[in-house]
C-alpha positions in Angstrom: -67.8 -23.3 79.6 -64.2 -23.6 80.8 -62.0 -26.7 80.2 -59.4 -27.4 82.9 -55.9 -28.1 81.5 -53.2 -29.9 83.5 -49.5 -30.3 82.4 -48.5 -33.8 81.4 -45.9 -35.8 83.3 -43.3 -35.4 80.5 -43.4 -31.7 80.5 -43.1 -31.6 84.3 -40.1 -33.9 84.2 -38.3 -31.7 81.5 -38.9 -28.6 83.6 -37.4 -30.2 86.7 -34.3 -31.3 84.7 -33.8 -27.8 83.3 -34.0 -26.3 86.8 -31.5 -28.8 88.1 -29.0 -28.0 85.3 -29.3 -24.3 85.8 -28.6 -24.7 89.6 -25.6 -26.9 88.8 -24.2 -24.3 86.4 -24.8 -21.5 88.9 -23.0 -23.5 91.6 -20.0 -24.1 89.3 -19.8 -20.4 88.2 -19.9 -19.2 91.9 -17.2 -21.7 92.7 -15.0 -20.5 89.9 -15.7 -16.9 90.6 -14.8 -17.3 94.3 -11.3 -18.6 93.4 -8.4 -16.0 94.2 -6.9 -16.3 90.7 -10.3 -15.5 89.1 -10.9 -12.6 91.3 -7.5 -11.2 90.5 -8.0 -11.6 86.8 -11.4 -9.9 86.9 -9.9 -7.0 88.9 -7.1 -6.6 86.3 -9.6 -6.6 83.4 -11.8 -4.0 85.1 -8.7 -1.8 85.7 -7.6 -2.1 82.1 -11.1 -1.2 80.8 -11.2 1.7 83.3 -8.0 3.2 82.0 -8.6 2.4 78.3 -5.8 -0.1 78.0 -5.9 -3.1 75.7 -6.9 -6.0 77.8 -4.5 -8.9 78.1 -7.4 -11.3 77.4 -8.2 -9.7 74.0 -4.5 -9.6 73.0 -4.0 -13.2 74.1 -7.0 -14.4 72.2 -5.8 -12.7 69.0 -2.2 -13.8 69.3 -2.6 -17.2 70.8 -6.0 -18.2 69.6 -7.0 -21.8 69.8 -7.1 -23.8 66.6 -10.8 -24.3 67.0 -11.4 -20.5 66.4 -9.5 -20.6 63.1 -11.1 -21.9 59.8 -9.6 -25.2 58.7 -7.3 -25.3 55.7 -8.6 -26.5 52.4 -7.8 -30.1 51.8 -6.0 -29.1 48.6 -3.7 -26.8 50.5 -2.5 -29.3 53.1 1.1 -30.3 52.6 1.6 -28.1 49.5 4.2 -25.4 49.8 2.8 -21.9 49.3 3.9 -20.1 46.2 6.1 -17.1 46.7 4.3 -13.7 46.9 4.2 -12.2 43.4 5.9 -8.9 43.0 3.9 -5.8 42.6 2.9 -5.3 38.9 4.4 -2.2 37.3 3.3 -1.1 33.9 6.0 -1.5 31.2 6.9 1.8 29.6 6.6 1.9 25.7 9.6 0.7 23.8 11.6 3.6 22.5 13.8 2.7 19.6 16.9 4.8 19.1 16.7 7.2 16.1 17.5 5.3 12.9 20.4 6.5 10.9 19.7 8.5 7.8 18.3 6.3 5.1 20.2 5.9 1.9 18.7 8.1 -0.7 18.2 6.4 -4.1 17.9 8.7 -7.0 14.9 8.3 -9.2 15.7 6.1 -12.2 12.2 5.5 -13.7 10.2 8.4 -15.1 6.8 7.1 -16.4 5.5 9.0 -19.4 8.5 11.3 -19.3 11.1 12.0 -21.9 14.9 11.7 -21.6 16.7 13.3 -18.7 18.1 16.8 -19.1 21.6 15.6 -19.9 20.3 13.2 -22.5 18.0 15.9 -23.9 20.8 18.4 -24.2 23.0 15.8 -25.9 20.2 14.9 -28.4 19.6 18.6 -29.2 23.3 19.1 -29.8 23.4 16.2 -32.2 20.3 17.5 -34.0 21.8 21.0 -34.3 25.1 19.5 -35.6 23.2 17.5 -38.3 21.3 20.5 -39.5 24.4 22.6 -39.5 26.2 20.1 -41.6 23.5 20.1 -44.2 22.5 23.7 -44.9 21.0 22.7 -48.2 18.3 20.8 -46.4 17.5 17.2 -45.6 16.2 14.6 -48.0 14.1 11.6 -47.1 17.1 9.4 -46.5 18.7 12.1 -44.3 15.5 12.2 -42.2 15.6 8.4 -41.8 19.1 8.6 -40.4 18.1 11.4 -38.1 15.1 9.5 -36.8 17.0 6.3 -36.2 20.3 7.7 -34.9 19.2 10.7 -32.9 15.5 10.4 -32.0 15.3 6.6 -31.7 12.3 6.3 -34.0 11.5 4.1 -36.9 12.8 5.3 -40.2 9.4 4.9 -41.9 8.2 8.0 -40.0 10.5 10.0 -42.3 7.7 9.9 -45.0 5.0 11.7 -42.9 7.6 14.1 -41.5 8.8 15.0 -45.0 5.2 15.4 -46.2 4.5 17.7 -43.2 7.6 20.0 -43.5 8.6 20.0 -47.1 7.0 22.5 -49.5 5.0 21.3 -52.5 7.3 20.0 -55.2 10.4 20.3 -53.0 12.8 17.4 -52.5 14.4 18.6 -49.2 13.3 19.9 -45.9 14.8 23.3 -44.9 16.8 23.1 -41.7 15.1 26.1 -40.2 11.6 24.6 -40.8 12.7 21.3 -39.1 14.3 23.1 -36.2 11.3 25.3 -35.6 8.9 22.3 -35.7 11.1 20.3 -33.4 11.3 23.2 -30.9 7.5 23.8 -30.9 6.8 20.1 -30.2 9.6 19.5 -27.8 10.8 16.7 -30.0 14.0 16.0 -28.1 12.4 16.2 -24.7 9.3 14.0 -25.4 9.1 10.2 -25.0 9.5 8.1 -28.1 5.7 7.4 -28.5 4.9 11.0 -28.2 7.4 11.9 -30.9 5.8 9.4 -33.2 2.3 10.6 -32.4 3.2 14.2 -33.1 4.8 13.3 -36.4 1.8 11.3 -37.6 -1.0 13.8 -36.6 -1.7 17.2 -38.0 -0.4 20.1 -35.9 -3.9 21.5 -35.4 -5.5 18.1 -34.5 -5.4 16.1 -31.2 -5.7 12.7 -32.8 -4.6 10.6 -35.8 -7.1 10.2 -38.6 -6.9 7.8 -41.5 -5.7 10.5 -43.9 -2.7 11.1 -41.7 -1.4 7.5 -42.4 -1.5 7.8 -46.2 2.0 9.4 -46.5 3.3 6.7 -44.2 1.9 3.9 -46.3 2.8 5.5 -49.6 6.4 5.7 -48.6 6.5 2.1 -47.3 5.0 0.8 -50.6 7.6 2.6 -52.6 10.7 1.7 -50.5 10.0 -1.7 -48.9 11.7 -4.6 -50.7 8.9 -7.0 -49.8 6.3 -4.9 -51.6 8.1 -4.3 -54.9 5.7 -6.6 -56.7 2.8 -4.1 -56.0 4.6 -1.4 -57.9 3.5 -3.0 -61.1 -0.1 -2.7 -60.2 -0.9 0.7 -58.7 -4.5 -0.2 -58.0 -3.4 -3.0 -55.7 -1.1 -0.6 -53.9 -4.0 1.6 -53.1 -6.1 -1.4 -52.0 -3.2 -2.6 -49.8 -2.8 0.8 -48.2 -6.6 1.0 -47.5 -6.5 -2.5 -45.9 -3.6 -1.7 -43.6 -5.2 1.6 -42.5 -8.5 -0.1 -41.7 -6.7 -2.8 -39.8 -4.7 -0.3 -37.8 -7.9 1.6 -36.8 -9.7 -1.6 -36.1 -7.1 -2.7 -33.6 -6.3 0.7 -32.1 -9.4 2.9 -32.3 -11.6 1.2 -29.7 -14.2 3.9 -29.8 -14.7 3.4 -33.5 -14.9 7.2 -34.2 -12.1 7.2 -36.8 -9.8 9.1 -34.5 -6.8 7.5 -32.7 -6.3 9.6 -29.6 -3.1 9.9 -27.7 -4.5 7.7 -25.0 -5.3 4.9 -27.5 -2.0 5.4 -29.3 -0.1 5.1 -26.1 -2.0 2.0 -24.9 -1.9 0.1 -28.1 1.4 1.0 -29.7 4.2 -1.7 -29.3 6.7 -0.9 -26.6 10.5 -1.0 -26.9 12.1 -4.4 -26.1 15.1 -4.6 -23.9 16.0 -1.0 -24.5 15.7 -1.1 -28.2 13.8 1.7 -30.0 10.2 1.2 -31.1 10.2 -0.2 -34.7 6.5 0.1 -35.7 4.5 3.1 -34.7 1.0 2.1 -33.7 1.5 -1.4 -35.1 2.1 -0.3 -38.7 3.4 -2.9 -41.0 2.8 -5.6 -38.4 2.4 -9.1 -39.8 3.2 -8.6 -43.5 6.0 -6.2 -44.0 8.3 -5.1 -41.3 9.1 -1.4 -41.1 12.3 0.4 -40.1 
């Protein structure tokens, strides 16, 4: 079954208006196209296109385009002068400093754990040789004290273990040859002060100081120190006093507790020289009760 459809009145009226508008536009276009200026312009454009020339219409539209074809400026840009064009960025070459003048060379003046300088060592050796040459009969304990203090910058109390080390049994003097040989083999003049004291206290074949090595030192101090004269009347107290000092020294210096003061412990625990003055107490000996040296 077919249903007949008929256009409404509104649709018919809209169609009639569109047809009338198209006829009006066609009439206007024909009127414009029939004008002499328009025909001349069309002919010129066709000739330009034919010969591959740039048309005047395209050049004019790019050069003298209407404002309507250009995008409007941003409101923020209106009335604001444009900033100057920034110059092209060029990478800055690295800064090259001129070669610095030769630095001032400062000679070394601090020598850790080293002995005196060669000049001082030669001077010390010369004074030692002069002292031994002046006493060919040998050196007594007092002579060794002056040598230790005046030449080797050591405490005079070290003369007792040095005498015990070098003098023969029952002898009262040390032979110059024996002292010179021992000093040369232990580099006595070229070693630091602490090393000299350590070598004097220890046995030559040992690498550490043991309690027995300190007995000659304490025996000499007990016999010569004015502050300990009262102990001479009681020999048993002298021995007790010496034992007490030795135990105290090992308690403070022998951190391992093995009864052996190594060079490392001796160097770390021994008192240092003050303001250039020589060491007065090797390994703290005599500290607190009776000063030594």
